KESETI-768442 format. One line per field, with one value per atom (N, C-alpha, C): residue in three letters; atom name; x, y, z. Coordinates in steps of 0.05 Angstrom, whole numbers, plus 32768, in hexadecimal, padded with zeros to 4 digits. Each point is the difference from the previous one (the first is absolute). Layout:
N
rest	[ALA/...]
atom	[CA/...]
xx	[X/...]
yy	[Y/...]
zz	[Z/...]
//
This chain:
255
rest	[PRO/PRO/PRO/SER/SER/SER/LYS/LYS/LYS/LEU/LEU/LEU/THR/THR/THR/MET/MET/MET/ILE/ILE/ILE/ASP/ASP/ASP/THR/THR/THR/SER/SER/SER/GLY/GLY/GLY/THR/THR/THR/GLY/GLY/GLY/LYS/LYS/LYS/PHE/PHE/PHE/ASP/ASP/ASP/ILE/ILE/ILE/SER/SER/SER/GLY/GLY/GLY/THR/THR/THR/SER/SER/SER/GLN/GLN/GLN/SER/SER/SER/PHE/PHE/PHE/ILE/ILE/ILE/SER/SER/SER/GLY/GLY/GLY/ILE/ILE/ILE/LYS/LYS/LYS/GLU/GLU/GLU/LYS/LYS/LYS/VAL/VAL/VAL/THR/THR/THR/VAL/VAL/VAL/TYR/TYR/TYR/TYR/TYR/TYR/ILE/ILE/ILE/CYS/CYS/CYS/THR/THR/THR/ASP/ASP/ASP/GLY/GLY/GLY/TYR/TYR/TYR/GLU/GLU/GLU/ASP/ASP/ASP/THR/THR/THR/ASP/ASP/ASP/LEU/LEU/LEU/GLU/GLU/GLU/THR/THR/THR/PHE/PHE/PHE/VAL/VAL/VAL/GLU/GLU/GLU/ARG/ARG/ARG/TYR/TYR/TYR/THR/THR/THR/SER/SER/SER/MET/MET/MET/ASN/ASN/ASN/PRO/PRO/PRO/ASN/ASN/ASN/PHE/PHE/PHE/THR/THR/THR/VAL/VAL/VAL/LYS/LYS/LYS/ARG/ARG/ARG/VAL/VAL/VAL/ASP/ASP/ASP/PRO/PRO/PRO/ALA/ALA/ALA/ARG/ARG/ARG/ASP/ASP/ASP/PRO/PRO/PRO/SER/SER/SER/PHE/PHE/PHE/LEU/LEU/LEU/GLU/GLU/GLU/GLN/GLN/GLN/TYR/TYR/TYR/GLN/GLN/GLN/THR/THR/THR/GLU/GLU/GLU/SER/SER/SER/LEU/LEU/LEU/ASN/ASN/ASN/GLU/GLU/GLU/ASN/ASN/ASN/SER/SER/SER/LEU/LEU/LEU/ILE/ILE/ILE/ILE/ILE/ILE/GLU/GLU/GLU/SER/SER/SER/GLU/GLU/GLU/LYS/LYS/LYS/ARG/ARG/ARG/PHE/PHE/PHE/LYS/LYS/LYS/VAL/VAL/VAL/ILE/ILE/ILE/ASP/ASP/ASP/TYR/TYR/TYR/PHE/PHE/PHE/ASP/ASP/ASP/PHE/PHE/PHE/ILE/ILE/ILE/LEU/LEU/LEU/PHE/PHE/PHE/TYR/TYR/TYR/ASN/ASN/ASN/ALA/ALA/ALA/GLU/GLU/GLU/LEU/LEU/LEU/ASN/ASN/ASN/TYR/TYR/TYR/SER/SER/SER/MET/MET/MET/PRO/PRO/PRO/TYR/TYR/TYR/ASP/ASP/ASP/GLU/GLU/GLU/TYR/TYR/TYR/ALA/ALA/ALA/SER/SER/SER/TYR/TYR/TYR/GLY/GLY/GLY/ALA/ALA/ALA/MET/MET/MET/TYR/TYR/TYR/GLU/GLU/GLU/SER/SER/SER/TYR/TYR/TYR/TYR/TYR/TYR/GLY/GLY/GLY/TYR/TYR/TYR/THR/THR/THR/PHE/PHE/PHE/THR/THR/THR/PRO/PRO/PRO/VAL/VAL/VAL/GLN/GLN/GLN/TYR/TYR/TYR/PHE/PHE/PHE/ASP/ASP/ASP/SER/SER/SER/VAL/VAL/VAL/ILE/ILE/ILE/THR/THR/THR/LEU/LEU/LEU/GLY/GLY/GLY/VAL/VAL/VAL/GLU/GLU/GLU/TYR/TYR/TYR/VAL/VAL/VAL/THR/THR/THR/ALA/ALA/ALA/GLU/GLU/GLU/THR/THR/THR/ILE/ILE/ILE/PRO/PRO/PRO/SER/SER/SER/MET/MET/MET/TYR/TYR/TYR/LEU/LEU/LEU/LEU/LEU/LEU/ASN/ASN/ASN/GLY/GLY/GLY/HIS/HIS/HIS/GLY/GLY/GLY/GLU/GLU/GLU/ALA/ALA/ALA/GLU/GLU/GLU/PHE/PHE/PHE/PRO/PRO/PRO/GLU/GLU/GLU/ILE/ILE/ILE/VAL/VAL/VAL/SER/SER/SER/LYS/LYS/LYS/ASN/ASN/ASN/LEU/LEU/LEU/GLU/GLU/GLU/ALA/ALA/ALA/TYR/TYR/TYR/GLY/GLY/GLY/MET/MET/MET/LYS/LYS/LYS/SER/SER/SER/ASP/ASP/ASP/THR/THR/THR/VAL/VAL/VAL/ASN/ASN/ASN/VAL/VAL/VAL/ALA/ALA/ALA/LEU/LEU/LEU/GLY/GLY/GLY/GLU/GLU/GLU/PRO/PRO/PRO/ILE/ILE/ILE/PRO/PRO/PRO/GLU/GLU/GLU/ASP/ASP/ASP/CYS/CYS/CYS/THR/THR/THR/CYS/CYS/CYS/LEU/LEU/LEU/VAL/VAL/VAL/VAL/VAL/VAL/ASN/ASN/ASN/ASN/ASN/ASN/PRO/PRO/PRO/THR/THR/THR/SER/SER/SER/ASP/ASP/ASP/LEU/LEU/LEU/THR/THR/THR/SER/SER/SER/VAL/VAL/VAL/GLU/GLU/GLU/ALA/ALA/ALA/ALA/ALA/ALA/THR/THR/THR/VAL/VAL/VAL/SER/SER/SER/ASN/ASN/ASN/TYR/TYR/TYR/LEU/LEU/LEU/ALA/ALA/ALA/ASN/ASN/ASN/GLY/GLY/GLY/GLY/GLY/GLY/ASN/ASN/ASN/LEU/LEU/LEU/LEU/LEU/LEU/LEU/LEU/LEU/ILE/ILE/ILE/THR/THR/THR/SER/SER/SER/ALA/ALA/ALA/GLY/GLY/GLY/ALA/ALA/ALA/ASP/ASP/ASP/SER/SER/SER/PHE/PHE/PHE/LYS/LYS/LYS/ASN/ASN/ASN/LEU/LEU/LEU/GLY/GLY/GLY/SER/SER/SER/LEU/LEU/LEU/ALA/ALA/ALA/SER/SER/SER/GLU/GLU/GLU/PHE/PHE/PHE/GLY/GLY/GLY/LEU/LEU/LEU]
atom	[N/CA/C/N/CA/C/N/CA/C/N/CA/C/N/CA/C/N/CA/C/N/CA/C/N/CA/C/N/CA/C/N/CA/C/N/CA/C/N/CA/C/N/CA/C/N/CA/C/N/CA/C/N/CA/C/N/CA/C/N/CA/C/N/CA/C/N/CA/C/N/CA/C/N/CA/C/N/CA/C/N/CA/C/N/CA/C/N/CA/C/N/CA/C/N/CA/C/N/CA/C/N/CA/C/N/CA/C/N/CA/C/N/CA/C/N/CA/C/N/CA/C/N/CA/C/N/CA/C/N/CA/C/N/CA/C/N/CA/C/N/CA/C/N/CA/C/N/CA/C/N/CA/C/N/CA/C/N/CA/C/N/CA/C/N/CA/C/N/CA/C/N/CA/C/N/CA/C/N/CA/C/N/CA/C/N/CA/C/N/CA/C/N/CA/C/N/CA/C/N/CA/C/N/CA/C/N/CA/C/N/CA/C/N/CA/C/N/CA/C/N/CA/C/N/CA/C/N/CA/C/N/CA/C/N/CA/C/N/CA/C/N/CA/C/N/CA/C/N/CA/C/N/CA/C/N/CA/C/N/CA/C/N/CA/C/N/CA/C/N/CA/C/N/CA/C/N/CA/C/N/CA/C/N/CA/C/N/CA/C/N/CA/C/N/CA/C/N/CA/C/N/CA/C/N/CA/C/N/CA/C/N/CA/C/N/CA/C/N/CA/C/N/CA/C/N/CA/C/N/CA/C/N/CA/C/N/CA/C/N/CA/C/N/CA/C/N/CA/C/N/CA/C/N/CA/C/N/CA/C/N/CA/C/N/CA/C/N/CA/C/N/CA/C/N/CA/C/N/CA/C/N/CA/C/N/CA/C/N/CA/C/N/CA/C/N/CA/C/N/CA/C/N/CA/C/N/CA/C/N/CA/C/N/CA/C/N/CA/C/N/CA/C/N/CA/C/N/CA/C/N/CA/C/N/CA/C/N/CA/C/N/CA/C/N/CA/C/N/CA/C/N/CA/C/N/CA/C/N/CA/C/N/CA/C/N/CA/C/N/CA/C/N/CA/C/N/CA/C/N/CA/C/N/CA/C/N/CA/C/N/CA/C/N/CA/C/N/CA/C/N/CA/C/N/CA/C/N/CA/C/N/CA/C/N/CA/C/N/CA/C/N/CA/C/N/CA/C/N/CA/C/N/CA/C/N/CA/C/N/CA/C/N/CA/C/N/CA/C/N/CA/C/N/CA/C/N/CA/C/N/CA/C/N/CA/C/N/CA/C/N/CA/C/N/CA/C/N/CA/C/N/CA/C/N/CA/C/N/CA/C/N/CA/C/N/CA/C/N/CA/C/N/CA/C/N/CA/C/N/CA/C/N/CA/C/N/CA/C/N/CA/C/N/CA/C/N/CA/C/N/CA/C/N/CA/C/N/CA/C/N/CA/C/N/CA/C/N/CA/C/N/CA/C/N/CA/C/N/CA/C/N/CA/C/N/CA/C/N/CA/C/N/CA/C/N/CA/C/N/CA/C/N/CA/C/N/CA/C/N/CA/C/N/CA/C/N/CA/C/N/CA/C/N/CA/C/N/CA/C/N/CA/C/N/CA/C/N/CA/C/N/CA/C/N/CA/C/N/CA/C/N/CA/C/N/CA/C/N/CA/C/N/CA/C/N/CA/C/N/CA/C/N/CA/C/N/CA/C/N/CA/C/N/CA/C/N/CA/C/N/CA/C/N/CA/C/N/CA/C/N/CA/C/N/CA/C/N/CA/C/N/CA/C/N/CA/C/N/CA/C/N/CA/C/N/CA/C/N/CA/C/N/CA/C/N/CA/C/N/CA/C/N/CA/C/N/CA/C/N/CA/C/N/CA/C/N/CA/C/N/CA/C/N/CA/C/N/CA/C/N/CA/C/N/CA/C/N/CA/C/N/CA/C/N/CA/C/N/CA/C/N/CA/C/N/CA/C/N/CA/C/N/CA/C/N/CA/C/N/CA/C]
xx	[8ADB/800D/8020/800E/801F/8009/7FF3/800B/7FFD/7FF4/7FFA/8017/7FFA/800A/8020/800B/801B/800E/8007/800E/8018/800B/801C/8010/8011/8013/801D/8002/801B/8012/7FF6/800F/800B/7FF7/800A/7FE8/7FE5/7FE7/8000/800C/8003/7FE1/7FF0/7FE6/7FE8/800A/7FF1/7FF1/7FE5/7FF1/7FFF/800A/7FFC/7FE3/8001/7FDE/7FF4/8015/7FF2/7FFA/800F/7FF5/7FE9/7FFD/7FE6/7FE6/8005/7FE7/7FFA/8016/7FF7/7FF4/8009/7FF4/7FE3/7FFD/7FE4/7FE9/800B/7FED/7FFB/8010/7FFD/7FE4/7FE9/7FEA/7FFE/8017/7FFB/8012/7FF9/8010/801C/8013/801C/800F/800A/800D/801F/800E/801B/8006/8011/800D/801C/800A/8017/800D/8015/8008/801B/7FFF/8017/7FFD/8014/8005/8000/7FF0/8001/8019/8006/801A/8015/7FF5/8014/7FF8/7FED/7FF2/8011/7FFB/8012/7FEA/8002/7FEE/7FFB/8015/7FFA/7FEC/7FFF/7FF0/7FE3/8002/7FE8/7FF2/800A/7FF9/7FF0/8011/7FFA/7FE1/8003/7FE4/7FE9/8006/7FE6/7FF7/800F/7FFB/7FF7/8006/7FF9/7FE3/7FFB/7FE8/7FE7/8005/7FF2/7FEE/8013/7FF4/7FE2/7FFC/7FE5/7FF5/7FE7/7FF1/7FFF/8004/7FFF/801A/8014/801D/7FFC/800D/8004/8019/800D/801A/8000/8009/8004/801B/8008/801A/7FFF/8017/8002/801B/8005/801B/7FFF/8015/8002/800C/800A/8008/7FE9/7FE9/7FEB/7FED/7FFF/7FF2/800A/8013/8010/7FF8/7FE2/7FF3/7FF2/8003/7FF3/800C/8018/8010/7FF9/7FFA/7FFC/7FE9/7FEC/7FEB/8007/8015/800A/801E/7FFD/8019/8019/8005/8019/8005/8014/8008/800F/800C/8011/8000/7FFF/8002/8011/8010/8011/7FEE/800B/7FF0/7FF7/7FE8/7FF2/7FFB/7FF9/7FF4/7FE5/7FEE/7FE7/7FF3/7FE5/7FEC/7FF0/7FF7/7FE6/7FEE/7FE8/7FEB/7FE6/7FF4/7FE6/7FF0/7FE8/7FEA/800C/8010/8007/801D/8012/801B/8012/8017/8010/801E/800E/801E/8012/8016/800B/801E/8005/8012/8018/8013/801A/800A/8008/800D/8015/800F/8017/7FF6/7FE9/7FF3/7FFB/8003/7FFA/801B/8017/8017/8016/8007/8011/801A/8017/801D/8009/8002/8004/801E/800A/801D/7FFE/7FFE/7FFB/8012/801E/8013/7FFA/7FF3/7FF9/7FE3/7FF1/7FE3/7FF3/8007/7FF3/7FF9/7FEC/7FF0/8001/8004/8000/7FEB/7FF3/7FEF/8011/7FF0/8016/800C/7FF0/8011/8019/8000/8015/801C/7FF4/8013/800F/7FED/8009/8019/7FFE/800E/8019/7FFC/8015/8007/7FF3/8008/8019/800A/801C/8016/7FFD/8010/8001/7FE7/8001/800E/7FFB/800E/8020/8008/8017/8012/7FF5/8014/7FFF/7FE9/7FF9/7FFD/7FFC/7FFD/7FE7/7FEB/7FE7/7FF1/7FF2/7FEF/7FE2/7FF2/7FE0/7FF4/7FEB/7FF4/7FE4/7FF5/7FE7/7FE9/7FEE/7FEB/7FE2/7FF2/7FE6/7FE4/7FF6/7FEA/7FE2/7FF8/7FE8/7FEE/7FF7/7FE7/8001/8011/7FFD/7FFA/800F/7FFE/7FE6/7FF7/7FE2/7FED/8003/7FE7/7FFF/8018/8003/7FF3/8004/7FF3/7FE3/7FF8/7FE1/7FF4/800E/7FF3/8001/8014/7FFD/7FE9/7FF7/7FF1/7FE2/8000/7FE6/7FF7/8012/7FFD/7FEC/7FEE/7FEF/800D/8017/800E/801D/8016/8019/800C/800E/8010/8016/8000/8013/8011/801D/8013/800C/8002/8010/8014/8019/801A/8000/8000/8008/8019/7FFF/8018/8006/8017/8008/8011/8004/8011/801B/8005/801B/7FFA/7FE2/7FFB/8011/8005/8007/7FEE/800A/7FF1/7FFA/7FF3/7FFB/8017/800C/8013/7FF1/800B/7FF0/7FF2/800D/7FF5/7FE2/7FFE/7FE8/7FED/8009/7FEC/7FF7/800D/7FFA/7FEE/8002/7FEB/7FE6/8000/7FE9/7FF1/800D/7FEF/7FFA/800E/7FF1/7FEC/7FFD/7FEA/7FE6/8003/7FED/7FFD/8016/7FFB/800C/7FF0/800B/8010/8018/800B/8006/8002/8002/800F/8007/800A/7FEE/8004/7FED/8011/8001/8010/7FEC/7FF9/7FEB/8011/801B/800C/7FF8/7FFC/7FF8/7FDF/7FF7/7FE6/7FEA/800C/7FF5/7FF0/7FE5/7FF1/800A/7FF7/8003/7FEC/8004/7FEA/7FEE/7FE2/7FEB/8003/8011/7FFE/801D/800E/8016/7FF6/800A/7FFA/8017/8018/8017/8011/8006/8016/8019/8016/801C/800D/8010/8013/8019/8011/801C/8013/8008/801D/8006/7FEC/8008/801C/800D/8017/7FFB/7FE8/7FF6/7FE1/7FFB/7FE9/7FE4/7FEA/7FE9/7FFA/7FF3/7FF6/7FEB/7FF4/7FEA/7FE6/8000/7FE9/8000/8018/7FFE/7FF8/8009/7FFC/7FE2/7FF4/7FE4/7FF0/800B/7FF3/7FFF/8016/8002/7FEB/8006/7FED/7FE4/7FFB/7FE1/7FFA/8011/7FFF/7FFC/800F/7FFD/7FE4/7FFB/7FE8/7FE8/8000/7FEA/8003/8012/8000/8019/8010/8018/8013/8014/8018/801B/800E/801C/8019/8011/8017/8019/800A/8013/801C/800E/801E/8014/800E/8014/801A/8018/8017/800B/8019/8009/8001/7FFA/7FFD/7FE5/7FEE/7FE3/7FF3/8007/7FF4/8002/8014/8005/7FEB/7FEF/7FEB/7FE9/7FF9/7FEE/7FE3/7FFB/7FE7/7FF8/8011/8000/7FFB/800D/7FFD/7FE9/7FF2/7FE6/7FE9/8005/7FEC/8001/801A/8003/7FF5/8004/7FF5/7FE2/7FF3/7FE3/7FFA/8010/7FFD/8010/800B/8010/801B/800B/801B/8013]
yy	[80AE/8019/7FFF/800F/7FFA/8006/8010/800A/7FE6/7FE9/7FE7/7FEF/7FFC/7FE5/800C/8018/8003/8009/7FED/8006/800B/8014/8009/7FEF/7FF3/7FE9/800B/8018/800E/8005/7FFF/8005/801C/8010/801D/8013/7FF0/8012/8013/7FFD/8012/8001/7FEC/8000/8007/800B/8009/8018/8006/8017/800F/8015/800D/8002/8008/8001/801C/8012/8019/7FFC/7FF5/7FFC/7FED/7FEC/7FF0/8011/800C/8012/8015/8009/8010/7FF6/7FE7/7FF4/7FF8/7FF2/7FF9/8018/801A/8014/800B/7FF6/800B/7FF4/8013/7FF8/7FFF/8011/7FFE/7FEC/7FFB/7FF0/8009/7FEE/8008/7FE5/8009/7FEE/8000/7FED/7FFD/7FF2/800D/7FF8/7FF7/7FEA/7FF4/7FFC/8012/8002/7FF2/7FE9/7FEB/7FF3/7FFA/7FF0/7FE2/7FF0/7FE4/7FF4/7FF4/7FF5/800F/8019/8012/8008/7FEF/800B/7FFF/8014/8001/7FF2/7FE5/7FF3/800B/800C/800D/8015/8012/8013/7FF5/7FEC/7FF6/7FF0/7FF5/7FF5/8017/8018/8011/800F/8004/800A/7FEE/7FEC/7FEC/7FFE/7FFF/8001/801E/8014/8017/8006/7FFA/8005/7FEE/7FEC/7FE9/800B/8014/8011/800F/8005/800B/7FF9/7FF9/7FF7/8014/8018/801A/7FFE/7FF8/7FFD/7FEB/8008/7FEC/8002/7FE7/8002/7FF3/8013/7FFA/7FFF/7FE7/7FFE/800E/800F/800C/7FFA/7FF1/7FFB/801B/8010/8014/7FF6/7FE5/7FF9/7FF9/7FF5/7FF8/801C/8012/8019/801A/8003/8018/801C/8003/8018/8004/7FEC/8004/8016/8006/8012/801E/8003/8017/8011/7FF3/800E/800D/7FF2/8009/8014/800E/8012/7FF4/7FE9/7FF3/7FEE/7FFD/7FEF/7FE3/8007/7FE6/8000/7FEA/7FFA/7FEB/7FFC/7FE9/7FE8/7FE8/7FEB/8000/7FF4/8002/8018/8012/8018/8003/8011/8000/8019/7FFB/801A/7FFB/8010/7FFE/8015/7FF5/8015/7FFB/801D/8000/8011/8000/8013/801E/8006/801B/8008/7FEE/8007/7FE3/8003/7FEA/8004/7FEC/8004/7FEC/8008/7FF0/7FFA/7FEA/7FF8/7FEE/800B/7FF1/7FEE/7FEA/7FEC/8009/8013/800B/800F/800A/8011/7FF1/7FE6/7FE9/7FFF/8009/7FFC/801A/7FFC/8014/7FF2/800C/7FF4/800E/7FF0/8005/7FF6/8016/7FF8/8004/7FF2/7FFC/8015/8003/800D/8021/8003/801E/8003/7FEC/8000/8010/7FFA/8013/7FEC/8009/7FF5/800B/7FF8/8012/7FEF/8011/7FF3/7FF4/7FF1/7FF0/8016/8015/8015/8006/800B/800C/7FE8/7FE8/7FF0/7FF7/7FFF/7FFC/8018/8016/8017/8000/7FFC/8003/7FE6/7FEC/7FEB/7FF3/7FFE/7FF4/8016/8014/8016/7FFC/7FFD/7FFC/7FE4/7FEB/7FE4/8000/800E/8000/8013/801A/8011/7FFF/7FF9/8006/7FE2/7FED/7FE3/7FFC/800E/7FF9/7FF0/7FEE/7FEE/8001/8003/8005/7FE9/7FF8/7FE6/8009/7FF1/8009/7FF0/8012/7FF8/8006/7FEE/7FFF/8009/8019/8009/7FFF/7FE5/7FFD/800C/7FFB/8006/8020/8010/801B/800D/7FF7/800A/7FFC/7FE8/7FFD/800C/8002/800D/801C/8010/801C/8004/7FF0/7FFC/7FFE/7FEE/7FFD/801A/800B/8017/8017/8004/8016/7FFB/7FEB/7FF9/7FFF/7FFD/8001/801D/800D/801B/8011/800E/8010/801E/8002/8019/7FFC/800C/7FFE/8016/8001/8017/800D/8017/8010/800D/8002/800C/8015/8018/8015/800C/8001/800D/801D/800B/8021/8005/800F/800B/801C/8008/801C/800B/7FEC/8011/7FED/7FF0/7FF1/7FEB/7FF4/7FE3/7FE9/7FED/7FE6/7FEC/7FF3/7FE8/7FEA/7FF1/7FE9/7FED/7FF0/7FE7/7FED/7FEC/7FF3/7FEB/7FF7/7FEB/800C/8018/800C/8005/8006/8001/7FE3/7FE9/7FE5/7FFC/8005/7FFB/8010/8019/8010/7FEE/7FFB/7FF5/7FE5/7FEF/7FE1/8007/8016/8005/800F/8001/800A/8025/8009/8021/800C/800E/800E/8016/800D/8015/8013/8016/8013/801F/8011/8019/8014/8016/8019/801B/800E/801B/801C/8004/8017/8017/8000/8019/800B/7FEB/800A/8001/8001/8003/7FE6/7FEA/7FEC/7FF9/7FF9/7FFB/7FE6/7FF9/7FE6/7FF0/7FEB/7FF0/7FF7/7FFC/7FF8/7FE3/7FF2/7FE4/7FFA/8015/7FFF/7FF7/7FE8/7FF5/800B/7FFF/8010/800C/8018/8012/7FF8/8000/7FFB/8018/8007/8013/7FF3/7FFA/7FEB/8013/8006/800F/8013/8018/8017/800F/800E/800F/801D/8005/801D/8004/8017/8005/8001/7FFC/8004/8020/8009/801B/8000/8019/8004/7FF6/8003/7FF9/7FDF/7FF5/7FE3/7FF3/800D/7FFA/7FFF/8016/8000/7FEB/7FFD/7FE9/7FE6/7FF9/7FEA/7FFE/8019/7FFC/7FFF/800B/8001/7FE1/7FF6/7FE1/7FEF/8003/7FF1/8009/8018/8006/7FF8/7FF5/7FF2/7FDE/7FF9/7FE6/7FED/8010/7FF5/7FF9/7FF2/7FF2/800B/7FFE/800D/7FEC/7FFC/7FEF/8011/8009/8018/7FF1/8000/7FF5/801D/7FFF/8018/7FFB/800F/7FF8/801D/7FFE/8018/8017/8016/801A/8009/7FED/8004/8012/8006/800F/8020/8002/801C/8008/7FEF/7FFF/800E/801B/800E/7FF5/8001/7FF8/7FE2/7FED/7FE7/7FFB/8010/8000/800B/8011/800A/7FEB/7FF4/7FEF/7FE6/7FFA/7FE6/800A/8018/8009/7FFF/8001/7FFA/7FE4/7FF3/7FE8/7FF6/8011/8002/7FF1/8001/7FFD/8014]
zz	[84BF/7FFB/8006/7FF2/7FFD/801B/800F/801D/8012/7FFB/800E/7FF6/7FDF/7FF7/7FFD/7FFA/7FFC/801A/8012/8017/7FFD/8014/7FF9/800F/7FF2/800B/7FFA/7FFD/7FF6/8019/8018/8016/8008/7FEA/8002/8006/7FF6/8008/7FE4/7FE9/7FE9/7FF6/8002/7FF6/800F/801C/8011/7FFA/8005/7FFB/8019/800A/8018/800B/8018/800C/7FF7/7FFC/7FF5/7FE5/7FF0/7FE2/8001/800E/8004/8009/8013/8007/7FE8/7FF1/7FED/7FE9/7FFA/7FE4/8007/8018/8003/8003/7FFF/7FFF/7FE2/7FED/7FE9/7FF4/7FF6/7FF6/7FE2/7FF3/7FE1/7FF1/7FE6/7FF5/7FF9/8006/7FFC/7FEE/7FE8/7FF0/8001/7FFF/8004/7FE7/7FEF/7FE7/8006/7FFC/8007/7FE3/7FFB/7FE6/7FFF/7FEF/7FFE/7FEC/7FEC/7FEE/800B/7FF7/8005/7FFF/801C/8006/800F/8000/8010/801D/800F/8015/8019/800C/801D/8013/8008/800F/8018/800E/801A/8000/7FED/7FFA/7FF8/7FEC/7FF9/8013/8016/8015/8012/8005/8014/7FF3/7FE6/7FF5/8002/7FF4/8008/801E/8013/801B/8008/7FF6/8007/7FF7/7FE6/7FF3/800A/800B/800B/8017/800E/8019/7FFC/7FE5/7FFD/7FE7/7FFA/7FEB/7FE8/800B/7FEB/7FF1/8006/7FF2/7FEC/7FE5/7FEF/7FF2/7FFA/7FF6/7FE3/7FEC/7FE3/7FF8/7FF4/7FF0/7FEA/7FFA/7FE5/7FF6/7FE8/7FF4/7FEB/8006/7FE8/7FE7/8000/7FE8/7FF0/800B/7FEF/7FFF/8013/7FFD/7FFF/7FEE/8003/8003/7FFA/7FFC/801F/8013/8019/8010/7FFF/8014/7FF4/7FE8/7FF3/800E/800C/800A/801C/800B/801A/7FFE/7FE8/7FFC/8007/7FF8/8004/7FE8/7FF4/7FE6/800A/8016/800D/801C/800C/8021/8000/8014/8008/8002/7FFF/8002/8020/8002/801D/800D/7FF4/8004/8005/800F/8003/7FF6/7FF8/7FFD/8013/800F/8015/7FF7/7FF9/7FF4/800E/8005/800B/7FED/8003/7FF2/8000/8016/8000/7FF3/7FFF/7FF8/8000/7FF2/8004/800C/8008/800A/7FED/7FF8/7FF2/8017/8001/8015/7FF3/7FF6/7FF6/8013/7FF5/8013/8010/7FFA/800F/8016/7FFC/8018/8017/8004/8015/8010/7FF3/800C/8005/801E/8006/8007/7FFD/8007/801A/8014/801A/800B/8010/800E/801E/800F/801C/800E/7FF6/800E/8001/7FE7/7FFA/800A/8003/8005/7FE8/7FE9/7FE7/7FEF/7FF2/7FEF/7FE4/7FE9/7FE3/7FF3/7FEC/7FEA/7FEC/7FEC/7FE9/7FF2/7FF8/7FF0/800A/801D/800D/8001/8006/8000/7FE6/7FE6/7FE6/7FFB/8009/7FFD/8013/801D/8012/8011/7FFA/800B/8001/7FE8/7FF8/800E/8004/800B/8022/800A/801F/8002/7FF0/8004/7FFB/7FE8/7FF9/800C/8007/800B/8021/800D/801D/800A/7FED/800F/800A/7FFE/8008/7FEC/800E/7FF3/8004/7FE9/8002/7FF8/8012/7FFB/7FF4/7FEE/7FF6/8012/8006/8011/7FF1/8001/7FF2/8016/7FF4/8010/7FF0/7FFC/7FF3/8010/8019/800E/8004/8004/8003/7FE1/7FF1/7FE6/7FF2/8005/7FF1/8010/801E/800E/7FF8/7FFC/7FFB/7FE5/7FED/7FE6/8000/8013/7FFC/8011/8017/800A/7FEE/7FEC/7FED/7FF0/7FF4/7FE7/8011/801B/800C/800D/8005/8011/7FF3/800F/7FF4/7FF3/800C/7FF3/8006/7FED/8003/800C/800F/800D/7FEE/8002/7FEA/8011/7FFE/800F/7FEB/8008/7FEA/8015/7FEE/8009/7FFB/8013/7FF8/7FF3/7FEA/7FF3/8006/7FF2/8001/8015/8015/8017/8008/7FEA/8002/800E/8000/800D/7FF8/8015/7FF3/7FF6/7FED/7FF5/8017/7FF9/8010/7FF7/8012/7FF7/7FF1/7FF1/7FF0/8012/8013/8013/8007/800C/800A/7FEA/7FE5/7FEC/7FF9/7FFB/8001/8014/8014/8017/7FFD/7FFC/7FFD/7FE4/7FED/7FEB/8007/8012/8008/8011/800D/8012/7FF0/7FE6/7FEE/8003/800C/7FF9/7FEB/7FF3/7FEA/800E/7FF3/8006/7FE5/8007/7FEC/800B/7FEE/8010/7FF8/8011/7FFB/800A/7FEF/8009/8000/8019/8007/8000/7FF8/7FFA/7FE5/7FEE/7FE6/7FF8/801C/7FFB/8000/7FFE/8001/8019/7FFC/8017/800B/801D/800B/7FF3/7FF0/7FF2/8015/7FF7/8012/800D/7FF0/800A/800F/800B/800E/801E/8006/801B/8015/7FF4/8012/7FF1/8009/7FF3/8012/7FF1/8007/7FFD/8016/7FFE/800C/7FEB/8009/7FFC/801B/8004/7FF0/7FFE/7FEF/8007/7FF0/8002/8000/7FF9/8003/8009/800A/800B/7FE8/800A/7FF1/7FFE/7FEF/8001/8011/8009/8015/7FED/7FE3/7FF5/7FFE/7FFD/7FFF/801A/801A/8015/8004/7FFB/8000/7FEF/7FE9/7FF1/800C/800B/8011/8018/800C/8017/7FFE/7FE7/7FFB/7FF7/7FF2/7FFB/801A/8013/8018/800E/8000/8012/7FED/7FED/7FF1/7FFF/8018/8002/7FF4/7FF6/7FF1/8016/7FF9/8011/7FF6/8014/7FF8/800F/7FEE/800A/7FFC/8017/8001/8006/7FED/8008/7FFB/801B/8000/800A/7FFD/800B/800E/800A/800C/7FEE/8009/7FF2/7FFC/7FFA/7FF7/8017/8016/8018/7FF7/7FEC/7FF6/7FE7/7FF9/7FEB/800F/7FFB/8011/7FF6/7FE6/7FF8/8006/7FFC/8005/801F/800D/801F/800A/7FF1/8008/7FFA/7FE7/7FFC/8016/8009/800F/801D/8008/8018/8006/7FEB/8001/800D/7FFB/800F/8017/800D/801A/7FF7/7FE7/7FFF/7FFF]
//
C-alpha cells in the first residue's frame, strides 16, 4: 500500500495524514471513488502522492484518473464544465463533492494571523501587499479538505443552516460561508415575516445581528421550531436588549 511504500521524506510532514483522519477513514464501510481531474503532464506531484497515500488507508477507496482533454463530457454529469488542473471529485452512492484545486490553498500572514481563500487573495492580495506591505504565503491543506469531502459524501444526512431575514440581519462574511461550504453545510435564507415556514430540513436557524425586533408572531414561530428540537444560533450586538419579542424568546433559555 502507498501508506507504506511512499514514505514522507519532505521534512515538513506535508504528506502526513492526521490521526483523526486515519481513524475516520478506517471506519468508512461504503465504496468511495476519488476522481483525480488532470490533463496528462500537469500533475501536482504533492497532491498526487497525498491522494495515493490517503486512499490506500481503506480498501473501499478507489482512485480514478480523468483527463478532461480526452473525456470532455465527464464533468458535465457533475454540473461543472471546467475545473482547475488537479481538482478532485469525491463520490459515494449517496452524493458527490467537487473540490477545486484552489480549495486546498489558503494564503496566510503570520503578522496578522489571518488566512484568506484563493478567491479573496485574487481580489485583495495585491492591495494588502502593495499598500500595507503584508506578504501572504500559500499553505496547502490536503488532509482536512479531503477528509471533509469524504465526510460529506458518506454522511447519512446533510445539515442545513437557514439565516433569518427581514430584520436587517447581517450576511455571513465570505470566509464563514466558505467554511460552512467546506464542512458540507447547506445554507439558505427564510423570512418568517412573509409567512414562510421554517423548513423541515432546518438543522439550525441563524439570527445574525438583527437591527429590528421580531414580531410576536415571528417569535412564536421560532419558539415552536425550537420546542420541536430545532437549534438556534443567535448573534446580537449593543442595543438588542431593547428588542422585546427577541428578548422574550431568548429568556425561554435563560438568556
